[in-house]
N, CA, C and O atoms as a Tripos MOL2 file, in Angstrom:
@<TRIPOS>MOLECULE
protein
  296   295    74     0     0
PROTEIN
NO_CHARGES

@<TRIPOS>ATOM
      1 N          41.0680   97.6880  -25.8730 N.3       1 MET1
      2 CA         40.7630   98.4830  -24.9320 C.3       1 MET1
      3 C          40.5880   97.9490  -23.4940 C.2       1 MET1
      4 O          39.7000   97.0970  -23.5250 O.2       1 MET1
      5 N          41.1010   98.1140  -22.1860 N.am      2 PRO2
      6 CA         40.4950   97.6700  -21.4310 C.3       2 PRO2
      7 C          38.9720   98.1310  -20.8820 C.2       2 PRO2
      8 O          38.2290   99.0730  -21.1560 O.2       2 PRO2
      9 N          38.8830   96.8900  -19.8930 N.am      3 THR3
     10 CA         37.1070   97.0440  -19.7050 C.3       3 THR3
     11 C          37.0680   97.8840  -18.4740 C.2       3 THR3
     12 O          37.8900   97.7360  -17.5690 O.2       3 THR3
     13 N          36.1430   98.7340  -18.4460 N.am      4 ASN4
     14 CA         36.2060   99.5220  -17.3730 C.3       4 ASN4
     15 C          35.1510   98.4730  -15.9470 C.2       4 ASN4
     16 O          34.0380   97.9650  -16.0750 O.2       4 ASN4
     17 N          36.0230   98.4810  -14.7770 N.am      5 TRP5
     18 CA         35.3140   97.7860  -13.7600 C.3       5 TRP5
     19 C          33.6270   97.9140  -13.5420 C.2       5 TRP5
     20 O          32.7720   97.0630  -13.2980 O.2       5 TRP5
     21 N          33.5780   99.0580  -13.7030 N.am      6 LYS6
     22 CA         31.9700   99.5460  -13.4520 C.3       6 LYS6
     23 C          31.1340   99.3110  -14.4630 C.2       6 LYS6
     24 O          29.9480   99.6340  -14.4100 O.2       6 LYS6
     25 N          31.7310   98.6670  -15.5760 N.am      7 ASP7
     26 CA         30.6100   97.9870  -16.2980 C.3       7 ASP7
     27 C          30.4800   96.4710  -16.2280 C.2       7 ASP7
     28 O          29.7500   95.7150  -16.8700 O.2       7 ASP7
     29 N          31.3230   96.2420  -15.3380 N.am      8 VAL8
     30 CA         31.4670   94.3820  -14.8600 C.3       8 VAL8
     31 C          30.8940   94.1810  -13.5960 C.2       8 VAL8
     32 O          30.2170   93.1750  -13.3820 O.2       8 VAL8
     33 N          31.1260   95.1660  -12.6010 N.am      9 ILE9
     34 CA         31.3040   94.9510  -11.1470 C.3       9 ILE9
     35 C          29.8280   95.4670  -10.7600 C.2       9 ILE9
     36 O          29.5390   96.4740  -11.4070 O.2       9 ILE9
     37 N          29.1120   95.1660  -10.1310 N.am     10 THR10
     38 CA         27.7610   95.8110   -9.4680 C.3      10 THR10
     39 C          27.4300   95.2820   -7.9210 C.2      10 THR10
     40 O          27.7860   94.1960   -7.4630 O.2      10 THR10
     41 N          26.7500   96.1920   -7.3060 N.am     11 SER11
     42 CA         26.4930   95.6830   -6.1570 C.3      11 SER11
     43 C          24.7840   96.0590   -5.7330 C.2      11 SER11
     44 O          24.1640   97.1020   -5.9430 O.2      11 SER11
     45 N          24.4060   95.0050   -5.1840 N.am     12 ASP12
     46 CA         22.6240   95.3870   -5.1220 C.3      12 ASP12
     47 C          22.6550   94.7730   -3.7110 C.2      12 ASP12
     48 O          23.0910   93.6440   -3.4860 O.2      12 ASP12
     49 N          22.0730   95.7460   -2.6220 N.am     13 PRO13
     50 CA         21.6450   95.0540   -1.3520 C.3      13 PRO13
     51 C          20.7150   93.6730   -1.4160 C.2      13 PRO13
     52 O          20.6410   92.8530   -0.5010 O.2      13 PRO13
     53 N          20.1070   93.6030   -2.5360 N.am     14 ALA14
     54 CA         19.2480   92.4450   -2.3490 C.3      14 ALA14
     55 C          19.8970   90.9930   -2.7340 C.2      14 ALA14
     56 O          19.3690   89.9330   -2.3990 O.2      14 ALA14
     57 N          21.0410   91.0790   -3.4380 N.am     15 ILE15
     58 CA         22.0770   89.9380   -3.6490 C.3      15 ILE15
     59 C          23.2280   89.9260   -3.2510 C.2      15 ILE15
     60 O          24.0190   90.8200   -3.5500 O.2      15 ILE15
     61 N          23.5440   88.8930   -2.4880 N.am     16 LEU16
     62 CA         24.8720   88.6140   -1.5700 C.3      16 LEU16
     63 C          24.9730   89.8600   -0.5320 C.2      16 LEU16
     64 O          26.0740   90.3960   -0.4080 O.2      16 LEU16
     65 N          23.9030   90.3250    0.1940 N.am     17 ARG17
     66 CA         24.1250   91.2230    0.9310 C.3      17 ARG17
     67 C          25.1280   92.3590    0.3600 C.2      17 ARG17
     68 O          26.1200   92.7890    0.9480 O.2      17 ARG17
     69 N          24.6600   92.7460   -0.8980 N.am     18 GLY18
     70 CA         25.2170   93.7460   -1.3870 C.3      18 GLY18
     71 C          26.6520   93.8610   -1.6370 C.2      18 GLY18
     72 O          27.2450   94.9070   -1.9010 O.2      18 GLY18
     73 N          27.2720   92.4290   -1.5050 N.am     19 LYS19
     74 CA         29.1150   92.4500   -1.7990 C.3      19 LYS19
     75 C          28.8940   92.8040   -3.3720 C.2      19 LYS19
     76 O          27.9040   92.5880   -4.0710 O.2      19 LYS19
     77 N          30.2230   93.4600   -3.7290 N.am     20 PRO20
     78 CA         30.2810   93.3880   -5.1080 C.3      20 PRO20
     79 C          30.4850   92.2350   -5.5150 C.2      20 PRO20
     80 O          31.0290   91.3450   -4.8620 O.2      20 PRO20
     81 N          29.9660   92.1310   -6.9050 N.am     21 ARG21
     82 CA         29.9800   90.8610   -7.6620 C.3      21 ARG21
     83 C          29.9910   91.2190   -9.2750 C.2      21 ARG21
     84 O          29.7620   92.2850   -9.8470 O.2      21 ARG21
     85 N          30.3080   90.0560   -9.7310 N.am     22 ILE22
     86 CA         30.3630   90.5170  -11.4480 C.3      22 ILE22
     87 C          28.7190   90.4880  -12.0680 C.2      22 ILE22
     88 O          28.0610   89.4720  -11.8420 O.2      22 ILE22
     89 N          28.2550   91.3250  -12.6420 N.am     23 LYS23
     90 CA         27.3080   91.1560  -13.2390 C.3      23 LYS23
     91 C          26.4630   90.3430  -13.7020 C.2      23 LYS23
     92 O          26.8590   90.0930  -14.8400 O.2      23 LYS23
     93 N          25.3110   89.6420  -13.4560 N.am     24 GLY24
     94 CA         24.8730   88.6920  -14.1490 C.3      24 GLY24
     95 C          24.9770   87.4050  -13.3480 C.2      24 GLY24
     96 O          24.2860   86.4090  -13.5650 O.2      24 GLY24
     97 N          25.8460   87.5080  -12.4620 N.am     25 THR25
     98 CA         26.4000   86.2920  -11.5810 C.3      25 THR25
     99 C          25.9040   86.5980  -10.2040 C.2      25 THR25
    100 O          25.2770   87.5970   -9.8530 O.2      25 THR25
    101 N          26.3090   85.5160   -9.4370 N.am     26 ARG26
    102 CA         26.2860   85.4530   -7.8560 C.3      26 ARG26
    103 C          28.0660   85.1420   -7.5110 C.2      26 ARG26
    104 O          28.4000   84.4840   -6.5250 O.2      26 ARG26
    105 N          28.8280   85.5850   -8.2470 N.am     27 ILE27
    106 CA         30.4340   85.6510   -7.8240 C.3      27 ILE27
    107 C          30.6010   86.5870   -7.3820 C.2      27 ILE27
    108 O          29.8130   87.4170   -7.8350 O.2      27 ILE27
    109 N          31.5020   87.1190   -6.3990 N.am     28 PRO28
    110 CA         31.7980   88.0930   -5.8070 C.3      28 PRO28
    111 C          33.0750   88.2310   -6.1030 C.2      28 PRO28
    112 O          33.8580   87.2820   -6.1480 O.2      28 PRO28
    113 N          33.4310   89.6350   -6.3660 N.am     29 ALA29
    114 CA         34.6270   90.0040   -6.8550 C.3      29 ALA29
    115 C          35.7760   89.9500   -6.0960 C.2      29 ALA29
    116 O          36.8790   90.2410   -6.5570 O.2      29 ALA29
    117 N          35.5350   89.4980   -4.6520 N.am     30 SER30
    118 CA         36.3930   89.1640   -3.6270 C.3      30 SER30
    119 C          36.8100   87.6430   -3.6570 C.2      30 SER30
    120 O          37.8630   87.2340   -3.1690 O.2      30 SER30
    121 N          35.9820   86.9430   -4.2080 N.am     31 LEU31
    122 CA         36.2870   85.4900   -4.4730 C.3      31 LEU31
    123 C          37.4140   85.2870   -5.4580 C.2      31 LEU31
    124 O          38.4330   84.6360   -5.2270 O.2      31 LEU31
    125 N          37.0820   86.0000   -6.7310 N.am     32 ILE32
    126 CA         37.7700   86.1640   -7.9570 C.3      32 ILE32
    127 C          39.5550   86.7550   -7.1880 C.2      32 ILE32
    128 O          40.6550   86.2400   -7.3870 O.2      32 ILE32
    129 N          39.2630   87.7610   -6.4680 N.am     33 LEU33
    130 CA         40.4710   88.5960   -6.0870 C.3      33 LEU33
    131 C          41.3500   87.3100   -5.2190 C.2      33 LEU33
    132 O          42.5580   87.1790   -5.4180 O.2      33 LEU33
    133 N          40.7060   86.5250   -4.3860 N.am     34 GLY34
    134 CA         41.0810   85.5190   -3.4440 C.3      34 GLY34
    135 C          41.7110   84.4130   -4.5060 C.2      34 GLY34
    136 O          42.8780   84.0200   -4.4980 O.2      34 GLY34
    137 N          40.9620   84.1190   -5.1630 N.am     35 HIS35
    138 CA         42.0310   82.9800   -6.1260 C.3      35 HIS35
    139 C          43.0540   83.6330   -6.9720 C.2      35 HIS35
    140 O          43.9600   82.8410   -7.2310 O.2      35 HIS35
    141 N          43.2190   84.7970   -7.4870 N.am     36 LEU36
    142 CA         44.3940   85.1500   -7.9940 C.3      36 LEU36
    143 C          45.5260   85.4900   -6.8190 C.2      36 LEU36
    144 O          46.7190   85.2540   -7.0100 O.2      36 LEU36
    145 N          45.0660   86.0180   -5.6930 N.am     37 ALA37
    146 CA         45.8950   86.0280   -4.6710 C.3      37 ALA37
    147 C          46.6070   84.7370   -4.1730 C.2      37 ALA37
    148 O          47.6650   84.7130   -3.5440 O.2      37 ALA37
    149 N          45.7670   83.5370   -4.6000 N.am     38 ALA38
    150 CA         46.7870   82.1110   -4.4980 C.3      38 ALA38
    151 C          47.4680   81.7390   -5.4570 C.2      38 ALA38
    152 O          48.0180   80.6380   -5.4590 O.2      38 ALA38
    153 N          47.5440   82.5040   -6.3450 N.am     39 GLY39
    154 CA         48.4240   82.0480   -7.5990 C.3      39 GLY39
    155 C          47.7470   81.9730   -8.5740 C.2      39 GLY39
    156 O          48.2790   82.4920   -9.5560 O.2      39 GLY39
    157 N          46.4990   81.4190   -8.7920 N.am     40 GLN40
    158 CA         45.7480   80.8560   -9.7580 C.3      40 GLN40
    159 C          45.7830   81.7870  -11.1910 C.2      40 GLN40
    160 O          45.7940   83.0090  -11.3390 O.2      40 GLN40
    161 N          45.7900   81.0370  -11.8540 N.am     41 THR41
    162 CA         45.8480   81.7490  -13.1910 C.3      41 THR41
    163 C          44.6010   82.3760  -13.9470 C.2      41 THR41
    164 O          43.5730   81.8520  -13.5170 O.2      41 THR41
    165 N          44.3780   83.2030  -14.8040 N.am     42 PRO42
    166 CA         42.7220   83.4210  -14.9740 C.3      42 PRO42
    167 C          42.1890   82.3010  -15.7550 C.2      42 PRO42
    168 O          40.9700   82.2280  -15.9100 O.2      42 PRO42
    169 N          43.0350   81.3450  -16.3090 N.am     43 GLU43
    170 CA         42.4750   80.0740  -16.9760 C.3      43 GLU43
    171 C          42.1980   78.7160  -15.9470 C.2      43 GLU43
    172 O          41.6020   77.6850  -16.2570 O.2      43 GLU43
    173 N          42.8050   79.0480  -14.6670 N.am     44 GLN44
    174 CA         42.4710   78.1150  -13.6290 C.3      44 GLN44
    175 C          41.2000   78.7070  -13.1650 C.2      44 GLN44
    176 O          40.4170   77.9720  -12.5640 O.2      44 GLN44
    177 N          40.9940   79.5540  -13.3050 N.am     45 ILE45
    178 CA         39.7960   80.4270  -12.4880 C.3      45 ILE45
    179 C          38.6940   80.4210  -13.6550 C.2      45 ILE45
    180 O          37.5110   80.5950  -13.3600 O.2      45 ILE45
    181 N          39.0680   80.2310  -14.8960 N.am     46 ILE46
    182 CA         37.9180   80.0760  -15.8670 C.3      46 ILE46
    183 C          37.4820   78.8040  -15.6790 C.2      46 ILE46
    184 O          36.2730   78.5840  -15.5980 O.2      46 ILE46
    185 N          38.2740   77.9430  -15.5980 N.am     47 SER47
    186 CA         37.9550   76.3580  -15.6150 C.3      47 SER47
    187 C          37.1080   75.8610  -14.5350 C.2      47 SER47
    188 O          36.3990   74.8730  -14.7230 O.2      47 SER47
    189 N          37.1330   76.5390  -13.3030 N.am     48 GLU48
    190 CA         36.0130   76.5860  -12.2370 C.3      48 GLU48
    191 C          34.7870   77.0200  -12.2420 C.2      48 GLU48
    192 O          33.7400   76.5070  -11.8500 O.2      48 GLU48
    193 N          35.1430   78.4990  -12.9620 N.am     49 PHE49
    194 CA         33.8940   79.4970  -13.2370 C.3      49 PHE49
    195 C          34.0520   79.4810  -14.9060 C.2      49 PHE49
    196 O          34.6220   80.3870  -15.5140 O.2      49 PHE49
    197 N          33.5330   78.4600  -15.4660 N.am     50 PRO50
    198 CA         33.3410   78.4400  -16.7440 C.3      50 PRO50
    199 C          32.4260   79.7260  -17.3780 C.2      50 PRO50
    200 O          32.4600   79.7590  -18.6090 O.2      50 PRO50
    201 N          31.8680   80.4560  -16.9350 N.am     51 ASP51
    202 CA         30.9150   81.7160  -16.9370 C.3      51 ASP51
    203 C          31.4240   82.9500  -17.2400 C.2      51 ASP51
    204 O          30.8660   83.8760  -17.8280 O.2      51 ASP51
    205 N          32.7620   82.8740  -16.6950 N.am     52 LEU52
    206 CA         33.6280   83.8890  -16.5890 C.3      52 LEU52
    207 C          34.2270   84.1360  -17.4470 C.2      52 LEU52
    208 O          34.4670   83.1710  -18.1720 O.2      52 LEU52
    209 N          34.9450   85.7990  -17.9860 N.am     53 THR53
    210 CA         35.8460   85.7060  -19.1550 C.3      53 THR53
    211 C          37.1650   86.2900  -18.3440 C.2      53 THR53
    212 O          37.2780   86.4590  -17.1300 O.2      53 THR53
    213 N          38.0670   86.5290  -19.3280 N.am     54 ARG54
    214 CA         39.1360   86.9020  -19.1680 C.3      54 ARG54
    215 C          39.4030   88.4500  -18.6060 C.2      54 ARG54
    216 O          40.2870   88.9250  -17.8940 O.2      54 ARG54
    217 N          38.0050   89.1230  -19.3830 N.am     55 GLU55
    218 CA         37.8990   90.6610  -19.1280 C.3      55 GLU55
    219 C          37.1850   90.8030  -17.7090 C.2      55 GLU55
    220 O          37.5860   91.6710  -16.9330 O.2      55 GLU55
    221 N          36.0330   89.8800  -17.3290 N.am     56 GLN56
    222 CA         35.6950   89.9270  -15.8710 C.3      56 GLN56
    223 C          36.8660   90.0600  -14.8570 C.2      56 GLN56
    224 O          36.9360   90.9920  -14.0560 O.2      56 GLN56
    225 N          37.9460   88.8790  -14.9690 N.am     57 ILE57
    226 CA         38.8970   88.7260  -14.1610 C.3      57 ILE57
    227 C          39.6740   90.1190  -14.0730 C.2      57 ILE57
    228 O          39.8950   90.6770  -12.9980 O.2      57 ILE57
    229 N          40.0300   90.5800  -15.2060 N.am     58 ALA58
    230 CA         40.7130   91.7690  -15.1770 C.3      58 ALA58
    231 C          39.8380   92.9050  -14.5020 C.2      58 ALA58
    232 O          40.4230   93.6010  -13.6720 O.2      58 ALA58
    233 N          38.4210   93.1900  -14.7770 N.am     59 ALA59
    234 CA         37.7920   94.0220  -14.1600 C.3      59 ALA59
    235 C          38.1900   93.6460  -12.8040 C.2      59 ALA59
    236 O          38.2710   94.7310  -12.2290 O.2      59 ALA59
    237 N          38.4340   92.8850  -12.1070 N.am     60 CYS60
    238 CA         38.2920   92.4580  -10.7480 C.3      60 CYS60
    239 C          39.5700   93.1990  -10.0400 C.2      60 CYS60
    240 O          39.5970   93.7300   -8.9300 O.2      60 CYS60
    241 N          40.6110   93.0810  -10.9970 N.am     61 LEU61
    242 CA         41.8590   93.4810  -10.6920 C.3      61 LEU61
    243 C          41.9310   95.1170  -10.9430 C.2      61 LEU61
    244 O          42.7280   95.8150  -10.3150 O.2      61 LEU61
    245 N          41.1230   95.5910  -11.8100 N.am     62 GLU62
    246 CA         40.8580   97.3210  -11.8600 C.3      62 GLU62
    247 C          40.3430   97.5070  -10.7290 C.2      62 GLU62
    248 O          40.9970   98.0420   -9.8330 O.2      62 GLU62
    249 N          38.9950   97.0770  -10.5420 N.am     63 TYR63
    250 CA         38.2950   97.2940   -9.1970 C.3      63 TYR63
    251 C          39.0090   97.4790   -7.6310 C.2      63 TYR63
    252 O          38.7240   98.2760   -6.7370 O.2      63 TYR63
    253 N          40.3200   96.1280   -7.7040 N.am     64 ALA64
    254 CA         40.8310   96.2590   -6.5360 C.3      64 ALA64
    255 C          41.8870   97.5920   -6.4010 C.2      64 ALA64
    256 O          42.2450   98.2410   -5.4180 O.2      64 ALA64
    257 N          42.1670   97.6790   -7.6320 N.am     65 ARG65
    258 CA         43.4880   98.7520   -7.9610 C.3      65 ARG65
    259 C          42.4340  100.1700   -7.2960 C.2      65 ARG65
    260 O          42.7010  100.9350   -6.3690 O.2      65 ARG65
    261 N          41.2630  100.1210   -8.1390 N.am     66 ALA66
    262 CA         40.8190  101.6520   -7.4440 C.3      66 ALA66
    263 C          40.3530  101.7520   -5.8630 C.2      66 ALA66
    264 O          40.3100  102.7300   -5.1180 O.2      66 ALA66
    265 N          40.0660  100.5550   -5.6670 N.am     67 LEU67
    266 CA         39.7280  100.8080   -4.2070 C.3      67 LEU67
    267 C          40.8690  100.9250   -3.4480 C.2      67 LEU67
    268 O          40.6120  101.5860   -2.4420 O.2      67 LEU67
    269 N          42.1600  100.5290   -3.4950 N.am     68 SER68
    270 CA         43.5390  101.0340   -2.9680 C.3      68 SER68
    271 C          43.7960  102.5590   -3.3180 C.2      68 SER68
    272 O          44.7260  103.1640   -2.7850 O.2      68 SER68
    273 N          43.0960  103.0550   -4.0680 N.am     69 GLU69
    274 CA         43.4260  104.5540   -4.4720 C.3      69 GLU69
    275 C          42.2880  105.6320   -3.5600 C.2      69 GLU69
    276 O          42.1690  106.8560   -3.6000 O.2      69 GLU69
    277 N          41.5230  104.5510   -2.7280 N.am     70 PHE70
    278 CA         40.7630  105.5080   -1.9770 C.3      70 PHE70
    279 C          41.4670  106.5040   -0.9130 C.2      70 PHE70
    280 O          42.4130  106.1020   -0.2350 O.2      70 PHE70
    281 N          41.0400  107.6230   -0.8130 N.am     71 GLU71
    282 CA         41.5510  108.7030    0.0020 C.3      71 GLU71
    283 C          40.5360  109.2600    0.8310 C.2      71 GLU71
    284 O          39.4590  109.7580    0.5050 O.2      71 GLU71
    285 N          41.0720  109.0920    2.0100 N.am     72 VAL72
    286 CA         40.2400  109.7860    3.0360 C.3      72 VAL72
    287 C          40.1920  111.3640    3.2760 C.2      72 VAL72
    288 O          41.2110  111.8150    3.7990 O.2      72 VAL72
    289 N          39.2520  112.2110    3.0020 N.am     73 GLU73
    290 CA         39.5640  113.3250    3.0970 C.3      73 GLU73
    291 C          39.6370  113.9390    4.7660 C.2      73 GLU73
    292 O          38.7650  113.4660    5.4950 O.2      73 GLU73
    293 N          40.2780  114.6090    5.2010 N.am     74 VAL74
    294 CA         40.8870  115.0160    6.6230 C.3      74 VAL74
    295 C          40.2650  116.5150    6.7690 C.2      74 VAL74
    296 O          40.5100  117.1910    7.7680 O.2      74 VAL74
@<TRIPOS>BOND
     1     1     2 1
     2     2     3 1
     3     3     4 2
     4     3     5 am
     5     5     6 1
     6     6     7 1
     7     7     8 2
     8     7     9 am
     9     9    10 1
    10    10    11 1
    11    11    12 2
    12    11    13 am
    13    13    14 1
    14    14    15 1
    15    15    16 2
    16    15    17 am
    17    17    18 1
    18    18    19 1
    19    19    20 2
    20    19    21 am
    21    21    22 1
    22    22    23 1
    23    23    24 2
    24    23    25 am
    25    25    26 1
    26    26    27 1
    27    27    28 2
    28    27    29 am
    29    29    30 1
    30    30    31 1
    31    31    32 2
    32    31    33 am
    33    33    34 1
    34    34    35 1
    35    35    36 2
    36    35    37 am
    37    37    38 1
    38    38    39 1
    39    39    40 2
    40    39    41 am
    41    41    42 1
    42    42    43 1
    43    43    44 2
    44    43    45 am
    45    45    46 1
    46    46    47 1
    47    47    48 2
    48    47    49 am
    49    49    50 1
    50    50    51 1
    51    51    52 2
    52    51    53 am
    53    53    54 1
    54    54    55 1
    55    55    56 2
    56    55    57 am
    57    57    58 1
    58    58    59 1
    59    59    60 2
    60    59    61 am
    61    61    62 1
    62    62    63 1
    63    63    64 2
    64    63    65 am
    65    65    66 1
    66    66    67 1
    67    67    68 2
    68    67    69 am
    69    69    70 1
    70    70    71 1
    71    71    72 2
    72    71    73 am
    73    73    74 1
    74    74    75 1
    75    75    76 2
    76    75    77 am
    77    77    78 1
    78    78    79 1
    79    79    80 2
    80    79    81 am
    81    81    82 1
    82    82    83 1
    83    83    84 2
    84    83    85 am
    85    85    86 1
    86    86    87 1
    87    87    88 2
    88    87    89 am
    89    89    90 1
    90    90    91 1
    91    91    92 2
    92    91    93 am
    93    93    94 1
    94    94    95 1
    95    95    96 2
    96    95    97 am
    97    97    98 1
    98    98    99 1
    99    99   100 2
   100    99   101 am
   101   101   102 1
   102   102   103 1
   103   103   104 2
   104   103   105 am
   105   105   106 1
   106   106   107 1
   107   107   108 2
   108   107   109 am
   109   109   110 1
   110   110   111 1
   111   111   112 2
   112   111   113 am
   113   113   114 1
   114   114   115 1
   115   115   116 2
   116   115   117 am
   117   117   118 1
   118   118   119 1
   119   119   120 2
   120   119   121 am
   121   121   122 1
   122   122   123 1
   123   123   124 2
   124   123   125 am
   125   125   126 1
   126   126   127 1
   127   127   128 2
   128   127   129 am
   129   129   130 1
   130   130   131 1
   131   131   132 2
   132   131   133 am
   133   133   134 1
   134   134   135 1
   135   135   136 2
   136   135   137 am
   137   137   138 1
   138   138   139 1
   139   139   140 2
   140   139   141 am
   141   141   142 1
   142   142   143 1
   143   143   144 2
   144   143   145 am
   145   145   146 1
   146   146   147 1
   147   147   148 2
   148   147   149 am
   149   149   150 1
   150   150   151 1
   151   151   152 2
   152   151   153 am
   153   153   154 1
   154   154   155 1
   155   155   156 2
   156   155   157 am
   157   157   158 1
   158   158   159 1
   159   159   160 2
   160   159   161 am
   161   161   162 1
   162   162   163 1
   163   163   164 2
   164   163   165 am
   165   165   166 1
   166   166   167 1
   167   167   168 2
   168   167   169 am
   169   169   170 1
   170   170   171 1
   171   171   172 2
   172   171   173 am
   173   173   174 1
   174   174   175 1
   175   175   176 2
   176   175   177 am
   177   177   178 1
   178   178   179 1
   179   179   180 2
   180   179   181 am
   181   181   182 1
   182   182   183 1
   183   183   184 2
   184   183   185 am
   185   185   186 1
   186   186   187 1
   187   187   188 2
   188   187   189 am
   189   189   190 1
   190   190   191 1
   191   191   192 2
   192   191   193 am
   193   193   194 1
   194   194   195 1
   195   195   196 2
   196   195   197 am
   197   197   198 1
   198   198   199 1
   199   199   200 2
   200   199   201 am
   201   201   202 1
   202   202   203 1
   203   203   204 2
   204   203   205 am
   205   205   206 1
   206   206   207 1
   207   207   208 2
   208   207   209 am
   209   209   210 1
   210   210   211 1
   211   211   212 2
   212   211   213 am
   213   213   214 1
   214   214   215 1
   215   215   216 2
   216   215   217 am
   217   217   218 1
   218   218   219 1
   219   219   220 2
   220   219   221 am
   221   221   222 1
   222   222   223 1
   223   223   224 2
   224   223   225 am
   225   225   226 1
   226   226   227 1
   227   227   228 2
   228   227   229 am
   229   229   230 1
   230   230   231 1
   231   231   232 2
   232   231   233 am
   233   233   234 1
   234   234   235 1
   235   235   236 2
   236   235   237 am
   237   237   238 1
   238   238   239 1
   239   239   240 2
   240   239   241 am
   241   241   242 1
   242   242   243 1
   243   243   244 2
   244   243   245 am
   245   245   246 1
   246   246   247 1
   247   247   248 2
   248   247   249 am
   249   249   250 1
   250   250   251 1
   251   251   252 2
   252   251   253 am
   253   253   254 1
   254   254   255 1
   255   255   256 2
   256   255   257 am
   257   257   258 1
   258   258   259 1
   259   259   260 2
   260   259   261 am
   261   261   262 1
   262   262   263 1
   263   263   264 2
   264   263   265 am
   265   265   266 1
   266   266   267 1
   267   267   268 2
   268   267   269 am
   269   269   270 1
   270   270   271 1
   271   271   272 2
   272   271   273 am
   273   273   274 1
   274   274   275 1
   275   275   276 2
   276   275   277 am
   277   277   278 1
   278   278   279 1
   279   279   280 2
   280   279   281 am
   281   281   282 1
   282   282   283 1
   283   283   284 2
   284   283   285 am
   285   285   286 1
   286   286   287 1
   287   287   288 2
   288   287   289 am
   289   289   290 1
   290   290   291 1
   291   291   292 2
   292   291   293 am
   293   293   294 1
   294   294   295 1
   295   295   296 2
@<TRIPOS>SUBSTRUCTURE
     1 MET1         2 RESIDUE 1 A MET
     2 PRO2         6 RESIDUE 1 A PRO
     3 THR3        10 RESIDUE 1 A THR
     4 ASN4        14 RESIDUE 1 A ASN
     5 TRP5        18 RESIDUE 1 A TRP
     6 LYS6        22 RESIDUE 1 A LYS
     7 ASP7        26 RESIDUE 1 A ASP
     8 VAL8        30 RESIDUE 1 A VAL
     9 ILE9        34 RESIDUE 1 A ILE
    10 THR10       38 RESIDUE 1 A THR
    11 SER11       42 RESIDUE 1 A SER
    12 ASP12       46 RESIDUE 1 A ASP
    13 PRO13       50 RESIDUE 1 A PRO
    14 ALA14       54 RESIDUE 1 A ALA
    15 ILE15       58 RESIDUE 1 A ILE
    16 LEU16       62 RESIDUE 1 A LEU
    17 ARG17       66 RESIDUE 1 A ARG
    18 GLY18       70 RESIDUE 1 A GLY
    19 LYS19       74 RESIDUE 1 A LYS
    20 PRO20       78 RESIDUE 1 A PRO
    21 ARG21       82 RESIDUE 1 A ARG
    22 ILE22       86 RESIDUE 1 A ILE
    23 LYS23       90 RESIDUE 1 A LYS
    24 GLY24       94 RESIDUE 1 A GLY
    25 THR25       98 RESIDUE 1 A THR
    26 ARG26      102 RESIDUE 1 A ARG
    27 ILE27      106 RESIDUE 1 A ILE
    28 PRO28      110 RESIDUE 1 A PRO
    29 ALA29      114 RESIDUE 1 A ALA
    30 SER30      118 RESIDUE 1 A SER
    31 LEU31      122 RESIDUE 1 A LEU
    32 ILE32      126 RESIDUE 1 A ILE
    33 LEU33      130 RESIDUE 1 A LEU
    34 GLY34      134 RESIDUE 1 A GLY
    35 HIS35      138 RESIDUE 1 A HIS
    36 LEU36      142 RESIDUE 1 A LEU
    37 ALA37      146 RESIDUE 1 A ALA
    38 ALA38      150 RESIDUE 1 A ALA
    39 GLY39      154 RESIDUE 1 A GLY
    40 GLN40      158 RESIDUE 1 A GLN
    41 THR41      162 RESIDUE 1 A THR
    42 PRO42      166 RESIDUE 1 A PRO
    43 GLU43      170 RESIDUE 1 A GLU
    44 GLN44      174 RESIDUE 1 A GLN
    45 ILE45      178 RESIDUE 1 A ILE
    46 ILE46      182 RESIDUE 1 A ILE
    47 SER47      186 RESIDUE 1 A SER
    48 GLU48      190 RESIDUE 1 A GLU
    49 PHE49      194 RESIDUE 1 A PHE
    50 PRO50      198 RESIDUE 1 A PRO
    51 ASP51      202 RESIDUE 1 A ASP
    52 LEU52      206 RESIDUE 1 A LEU
    53 THR53      210 RESIDUE 1 A THR
    54 ARG54      214 RESIDUE 1 A ARG
    55 GLU55      218 RESIDUE 1 A GLU
    56 GLN56      222 RESIDUE 1 A GLN
    57 ILE57      226 RESIDUE 1 A ILE
    58 ALA58      230 RESIDUE 1 A ALA
    59 ALA59      234 RESIDUE 1 A ALA
    60 CYS60      238 RESIDUE 1 A CYS
    61 LEU61      242 RESIDUE 1 A LEU
    62 GLU62      246 RESIDUE 1 A GLU
    63 TYR63      250 RESIDUE 1 A TYR
    64 ALA64      254 RESIDUE 1 A ALA
    65 ARG65      258 RESIDUE 1 A ARG
    66 ALA66      262 RESIDUE 1 A ALA
    67 LEU67      266 RESIDUE 1 A LEU
    68 SER68      270 RESIDUE 1 A SER
    69 GLU69      274 RESIDUE 1 A GLU
    70 PHE70      278 RESIDUE 1 A PHE
    71 GLU71      282 RESIDUE 1 A GLU
    72 VAL72      286 RESIDUE 1 A VAL
    73 GLU73      290 RESIDUE 1 A GLU
    74 VAL74      294 RESIDUE 1 A VAL
C-alpha cells in the first residue's frame, strides 16, 4: 500500500525556514526531487542519504504530484 505523503513530509517554521522536509530529518523534499529530476535512482539517493527509505522518496513524488494538482479558485 502506498505511503501517504502527509505521513512522511512535514513543515515547521523553526526548521529549515519551514521548507517541506522528511519527518525526523533536515532533508528537504525539494532536494530529493532534484536528485530524481537529475536522473538518479532511489538506490543512488539512498546511498548518498542512508537514513532515507524508498517509501520516503516515493512520498516526495506523491507530494510533488499533489502540488501540481493545486487549483486557484477564481
